C-alpha positions as CSV (number, residue, x, y, z in Angstrom):
1,X,9.9,-8.8,17.8
2,X,9.5,-12.2,19.5
3,X,12.0,-14.7,21.0
4,X,12.3,-16.3,17.6
5,X,13.7,-13.1,16.1
6,X,16.6,-14.8,14.4
7,X,14.4,-17.3,12.5
8,X,11.7,-14.4,11.7
9,X,14.6,-12.4,10.4
10,X,15.8,-15.3,8.3
11,X,12.1,-15.6,6.8
12,X,12.1,-11.8,6.1
13,X,15.6,-11.8,4.2
14,X,14.5,-14.9,2.2
15,X,11.2,-13.4,1.0
16,X,13.3,-10.2,0.2
17,X,15.9,-12.0,-1.8
18,X,18.6,-10.5,0.7
19,X,20.1,-13.7,1.6
20,X,23.6,-13.7,-0.2
21,X,25.8,-15.9,1.9
22,X,23.7,-19.3,1.2
23,X,22.0,-20.6,-1.8
24,X,18.0,-20.4,-1.7
25,X,17.8,-24.2,-1.0
26,X,20.5,-23.6,2.0
27,X,18.5,-20.9,3.4
28,X,15.4,-22.7,3.2
29,X,16.7,-25.6,4.8
30,X,18.1,-23.4,7.8
31,X,14.6,-22.0,8.1
32,X,12.8,-25.3,8.1
33,X,15.6,-26.6,10.7
34,X,14.8,-23.6,13.0
35,X,11.0,-24.0,12.8
36,X,11.4,-27.6,13.5
37,X,13.4,-26.7,16.7
38,X,11.0,-24.1,17.6
39,X,8.3,-26.8,17.8
40,X,10.5,-29.1,19.7
41,X,11.7,-31.2,16.9
42,X,15.4,-31.1,17.7
43,X,16.4,-34.1,16.0
44,X,15.2,-32.7,12.6
45,X,12.6,-35.0,12.0
46,X,8.9,-33.7,12.0
47,X,6.8,-35.4,14.6
48,X,3.0,-34.6,14.4
49,X,2.4,-35.0,18.1
50,X,5.3,-32.5,19.0
51,X,3.8,-30.2,16.4
52,X,0.2,-30.3,17.6
53,X,1.6,-29.5,21.1
54,X,3.7,-26.5,20.0
55,X,2.0,-25.4,16.7
56,X,1.7,-22.0,18.2
57,X,5.4,-21.2,17.9
58,X,5.1,-22.0,14.2
59,X,2.2,-19.6,13.6
60,X,4.0,-17.0,15.5
61,X,7.0,-17.1,13.2
62,X,4.7,-17.1,10.2
63,X,2.8,-14.2,11.4
64,X,5.8,-11.7,12.2
65,X,7.3,-12.6,8.9
66,X,3.9,-11.9,7.0
67,X,3.3,-8.5,9.1
68,X,6.7,-6.9,7.8
69,X,6.5,-8.1,4.4
70,X,2.9,-6.7,4.1
71,X,3.8,-3.3,5.5
72,X,6.8,-3.3,3.3
73,X,4.9,-4.0,0.2
74,X,2.3,-1.1,0.8
75,X,5.2,1.3,1.6
76,X,6.8,0.4,-1.0
77,X,4.0,0.4,-3.6
78,X,1.7,3.2,-2.3
79,X,4.4,5.8,-0.6
80,X,3.7,8.8,-2.9
81,X,0.0,9.2,-1.9
82,X,-1.0,6.8,0.8
83,X,-0.4,7.8,4.5
84,X,0.1,4.3,6.3
85,X,-0.4,3.8,10.1
86,X,-0.4,1.0,12.4
87,X,-2.2,0.4,15.5
88,X,-2.8,-2.0,18.1
89,X,-6.1,-4.4,18.1
90,X,-8.8,-2.0,19.8
91,X,-7.2,1.4,19.2
92,X,-8.2,3.9,16.9
93,X,-6.4,6.6,15.3
94,X,-7.6,10.3,14.7
95,X,-6.4,12.2,11.6
96,X,-6.9,16.1,11.7
97,X,-7.9,17.9,8.3
98,X,-6.6,21.3,8.3
99,X,-9.1,23.9,6.8
100,X,-7.1,25.0,3.7
101,X,-9.1,28.1,3.1
102,X,-6.9,31.4,3.6
103,X,-7.9,34.0,6.2
104,X,-9.9,37.1,4.9
105,X,-7.9,40.1,5.4
106,X,-10.1,43.3,5.9
107,X,-9.1,47.2,5.6
108,X,-9.2,48.8,8.8
109,X,-8.7,52.3,10.2
110,X,-5.8,52.9,12.4
111,X,-6.3,52.2,16.1
112,X,-9.3,49.7,15.7
113,X,-9.5,46.1,16.5
114,X,-13.1,45.7,15.3
115,X,-12.6,42.8,13.1
116,X,-14.9,39.7,12.6
117,X,-13.1,36.5,14.3
118,X,-11.9,33.9,11.9
119,X,-11.3,30.3,13.6
120,X,-8.4,28.2,13.3
121,X,-10.4,25.5,12.4
122,X,-10.0,21.6,11.4
123,X,-11.8,18.4,11.8
124,X,-11.1,15.0,13.0
125,X,-11.8,11.9,11.6
126,X,-11.5,7.9,12.2
127,X,-11.3,5.0,9.8
128,X,-13.3,2.0,10.3
129,X,-11.3,-1.3,9.9
130,X,-12.5,-4.6,9.0
131,X,-11.3,-8.1,9.0
132,X,-9.9,-9.7,5.4
133,X,-8.7,-13.3,5.2
134,X,-7.7,-16.1,2.9
135,X,-7.8,-19.7,3.6
136,X,-5.3,-22.1,2.4
137,X,-4.2,-25.7,2.9
138,X,-1.3,-27.6,2.5
139,X,0.4,-30.7,3.9
140,X,2.5,-29.3,6.8
141,X,4.9,-32.4,6.4
142,X,5.7,-31.2,2.6
143,X,6.8,-27.9,3.7
144,X,8.9,-28.9,6.5
145,X,10.4,-31.8,4.5
146,X,11.6,-29.3,1.7
147,X,8.9,-30.3,-0.8
148,X,7.2,-26.9,-0.6
149,X,8.8,-23.6,-1.5
150,X,8.5,-21.5,1.7
151,X,9.8,-18.2,-0.2
152,X,6.7,-18.8,-2.7
153,X,4.2,-19.4,-0.2
154,X,4.8,-16.3,2.0
155,X,5.4,-14.0,-1.0
156,X,2.2,-15.3,-2.7
157,X,0.0,-14.8,0.6
158,X,1.6,-11.2,1.0
159,X,1.1,-10.4,-2.8
160,X,-2.6,-11.8,-2.4
161,X,-3.2,-9.3,0.6
162,X,-1.3,-6.3,-1.2
163,X,-3.5,-6.8,-4.4
164,X,-6.7,-6.6,-2.7
165,X,-5.6,-3.7,-0.4
166,X,-4.7,-1.9,-3.8
167,X,-8.1,-2.9,-5.3
168,X,-9.4,-1.2,-2.1
169,X,-7.3,1.7,-2.2
170,X,-8.1,2.4,-6.1
171,X,-11.7,2.1,-5.4
172,X,-11.6,4.9,-2.8
173,X,-9.5,7.0,-4.8
174,X,-12.1,6.9,-7.8
175,X,-14.9,7.6,-5.3
176,X,-13.4,10.6,-4.1
177,X,-12.3,11.9,-7.4
178,X,-15.8,11.4,-9.0
179,X,-17.0,13.8,-6.5
180,X,-14.4,16.6,-7.6
181,X,-15.7,19.6,-9.8
182,X,-13.9,22.4,-11.7
183,X,-11.3,24.0,-11.4
184,X,-9.8,20.8,-9.6
185,X,-11.4,18.1,-12.2
186,X,-10.7,18.2,-16.2
187,X,-11.9,15.8,-18.8
188,X,-10.9,15.4,-22.2
189,X,-8.2,14.7,-24.7
190,X,-4.5,15.7,-23.3
191,X,-4.1,19.5,-23.7
192,X,-1.1,20.9,-21.8
193,X,-2.8,24.1,-21.2
194,X,-5.9,22.6,-19.3
195,X,-3.4,20.3,-17.3
196,X,-1.5,23.3,-16.3
197,X,-4.7,25.2,-15.1
198,X,-5.5,22.3,-12.8
199,X,-1.9,22.3,-11.5
200,X,-2.2,26.1,-10.6
201,X,-5.5,25.5,-8.9
202,X,-3.7,22.7,-6.6
203,X,-0.7,24.6,-6.3
204,X,-2.6,28.0,-5.2
205,X,-4.8,26.1,-2.7
206,X,-1.9,24.2,-1.0
207,X,1.1,26.4,-1.6
208,X,3.0,23.2,-2.8
209,X,4.3,22.3,-6.2
210,X,2.0,19.2,-7.1
211,X,3.3,15.8,-8.2
212,X,1.3,13.6,-10.9
213,X,0.7,9.7,-10.8
214,X,-1.2,7.3,-12.9
215,X,-0.9,4.2,-14.4
216,X,2.0,3.6,-17.0
217,X,-0.5,3.9,-19.9
218,X,-2.1,7.1,-18.6
219,X,1.2,8.8,-17.9
220,X,2.1,8.1,-21.5
221,X,-0.4,10.2,-22.6
222,X,1.1,13.4,-21.1
223,X,3.4,15.1,-23.3
224,X,4.8,18.5,-23.2
225,X,4.3,21.0,-25.7
226,X,7.7,21.2,-27.0
227,X,9.7,18.2,-27.4
228,X,13.3,18.5,-27.8
229,X,14.9,15.9,-30.4
230,X,17.4,13.7,-28.8
231,X,17.7,13.9,-24.9
232,X,14.0,14.0,-24.3
233,X,13.0,11.3,-26.8
234,X,16.1,9.2,-25.2
235,X,14.9,9.8,-21.8
236,X,11.0,8.9,-22.5
237,X,11.8,5.6,-24.6
238,X,14.1,4.5,-21.4
239,X,11.7,5.2,-18.9
240,X,8.3,4.8,-20.9
241,X,6.9,8.2,-20.2
242,X,8.3,11.8,-19.7
243,X,9.5,12.1,-16.0
244,X,8.9,16.0,-16.1
245,X,6.9,18.1,-17.9
246,X,6.8,21.8,-17.4
247,X,8.4,21.5,-14.0
248,X,6.0,18.7,-12.6
249,X,7.1,15.5,-11.8
250,X,5.4,12.3,-12.9
251,X,5.5,8.9,-11.3
252,X,4.0,5.7,-12.2
253,X,1.5,3.7,-9.8
254,X,1.7,-0.2,-10.4
255,X,-1.3,-1.8,-11.9
256,X,-3.1,-4.6,-10.2
257,X,-5.5,-7.5,-11.0
258,X,-9.0,-7.6,-9.7
259,X,-8.7,-10.7,-7.5
260,X,-9.2,-13.9,-9.2
261,X,-9.4,-12.3,-12.7
262,X,-7.0,-10.9,-15.5
263,X,-8.8,-7.4,-15.4
264,X,-7.0,-4.6,-14.5
265,X,-8.3,-3.0,-11.0
266,X,-6.9,0.5,-12.1
267,X,-8.4,2.9,-14.7
268,X,-5.9,3.8,-17.2
269,X,-7.6,7.1,-18.2
270,X,-6.7,9.2,-15.0
271,X,-3.9,11.5,-13.8
272,X,-4.2,12.3,-10.0
273,X,-2.5,15.7,-9.2
274,X,-1.2,15.8,-5.6
275,X,0.0,18.4,-3.4
276,X,3.9,17.5,-2.9
277,X,4.1,17.9,0.8
278,X,3.7,15.6,4.0
279,X,-0.1,15.4,3.8
280,X,-1.1,12.4,1.7
281,X,-4.7,12.0,0.5
282,X,-5.3,8.3,1.1
283,X,-5.2,7.2,4.8
284,X,-4.4,3.5,5.7
285,X,-4.8,2.0,8.8
286,X,-3.5,-1.5,9.7
287,X,-4.9,-2.6,13.1
288,X,-3.3,-5.4,15.1
289,X,-1.1,-8.1,13.8
290,X,-1.7,-10.9,11.1
291,X,-3.4,-14.0,12.8
292,X,-3.1,-17.3,11.4
293,X,-5.7,-20.0,12.7
294,X,-5.9,-23.6,12.0
295,X,-9.4,-24.2,10.9
296,X,-10.0,-27.7,11.5
297,X,-8.9,-29.7,14.5
298,X,-9.2,-32.9,12.8
299,X,-7.3,-34.5,9.4
300,X,-9.2,-34.0,6.2
301,X,-10.1,-37.0,4.2
302,X,-6.7,-36.1,2.0
303,X,-4.7,-35.3,4.9
304,X,-4.2,-31.7,4.0
305,X,-4.6,-29.0,7.1
306,X,-6.3,-25.9,6.6
307,X,-5.4,-22.6,7.9
308,X,-6.8,-18.9,7.8
309,X,-4.8,-16.1,7.7
310,X,-6.3,-12.8,8.6
311,X,-5.6,-9.0,8.7
312,X,-7.5,-6.0,9.9
313,X,-7.5,-2.8,8.3
314,X,-9.4,0.2,6.8
315,X,-8.6,2.7,4.0
316,X,-10.2,6.2,3.5
317,X,-9.5,9.5,1.4
318,X,-8.9,12.9,3.4
319,X,-11.8,14.3,1.7
320,X,-11.1,18.1,2.6
321,X,-7.3,17.8,1.0
322,X,-6.9,19.8,-2.0
323,X,-6.0,17.7,-5.1
324,X,-6.9,17.5,-8.7
325,X,-7.8,14.5,-11.6
326,X,-7.6,14.9,-15.2
327,X,-9.8,12.1,-16.8
328,X,-8.4,11.6,-20.2
329,X,-10.5,10.5,-23.0
């Protein structure tokens, strides 16, 4: 973290809602004062010439706050099935995929080693990253004067990126499970026996007890064969779905909107059956840090300032991972 560590930590805590010793207004005022100090406006009054000379300090503070908030948002939302990694600009990361097929055991005579060799094989792959960005505008004076909600601004940028990343992740998932076939792919109305068959195949292939994730509407369609009145019904009413069915844990993945619309980005008709181990089927790479750039070096007619916020990342599915899907009709 940079020399502006204290300011950045305050901004992160504000976005988290973790500042308890001050009110939001007091915390925002403290943050604004700290940013003014960073751009050499130590008298507490915004000065455009000083800002123009020292604006990179303000950008650095906002960039680092966004980096932390975006990373936390992704991990909190997708921890069950997304492997999040971060690398420096220009670096790449190789993921190794282990061949999960078991060795073939042969019947042999005593004293012989005449066996066919079987390789401890795996493959490696890298993820291509690309730039994503958003252009925003605002009068910097309004922000520094207390007329702009800093927490709301930083959260909106973070949520916008997280929402776009969610769309990319679910697009990758859908493309991956569309290529699955029996016995790891089942479709039709909910049937506990058919579901358990897919679970058993994932378990047999990985040696792990699976977990199941889907949207709230999707997991609500899953029901055990026998429901005990009282405890089971109360638990479902409290959580909105059965959290455990036949010993298998269910979890909800949050919905998202397609950016710029009120249309859900995630299908409500699939249950993803994942091995409950360290291997996560979605690989996500964040390359480098958030970059904020002032677009125009001259004033707009309406006195607004334009800025581009950019991130470089990529996502992919580990195609060789053994997982299952139940498409619910």
